[in-house]
N, C-alpha and C positions, 0 to 999 in steps of 0.2 A: 847882471847877466854877463857872462864871458863868452866870447866866440872862439871856437876851436876848429881845427881843420879835420876833414874826413877824407880819407883816401879809400876809394871803393873799387874793387875789381871782381870779375866773375871767375869763379873757381868751380869747375864742373857744373852742377845744377844750382849752386848757391852764390850769392853775392857776399863778399867778405869786406868788412869796413874796419879801418884802422884810424886811430887818433894819434898822430905822431907826437903831439905836445905832452900827452899824458901816458901813452903806451897802452891804451885800452884797445880791445878788438871785439868784434861781434860778427854775426852773420845773419842772413835771412834769405828767404826764397825770392824776394823782390828787392830791387834797389832801395825802395822806400822802407821796407821792413828792416833791412840791414842797417840803414841810417838811424831809424828809430831805436833799434836794439843797441846801437853804439851810443846813442845819446843816453839811454837808460843806464848802460854799463858805466859810462863816464860819470854820470851823476852819482851813482852808488860808490864808485871809486873815490870821488872827490869828497864825499861825506866822511869816508874813513881816512883819507890821506889828502887833506886840503893843500893846495899849492898857493903860494903868495903871488908869484909872477910867472907869466908864460911868455916864452919866446916864440914868435911866429916862424914856422919853418920856411925855408926858401925852396920853392918848387920850380924846377926847370926840367929840361929834357936834354938828352945826349944821344949820339948815334954810335952803333957798333956795326962792324961788317955783317952782312946777311949770313955769311957762312960760319959765324962764331958760335 
């Protein structure tokens, strides 16, 4: 088993899930559905395009002025 990162955000009425290590994306009506769909999309992608090694992304935050 390999562990990947999921970045999930709400976009209108859907949750959008992205996997930065692989570049896959999916969506769902709930957070859980979006995550499950991302897992399935990533599994299918890796069956066709296996990767040898993954690099963990560095997640951080930053600020911009409120008027930007």
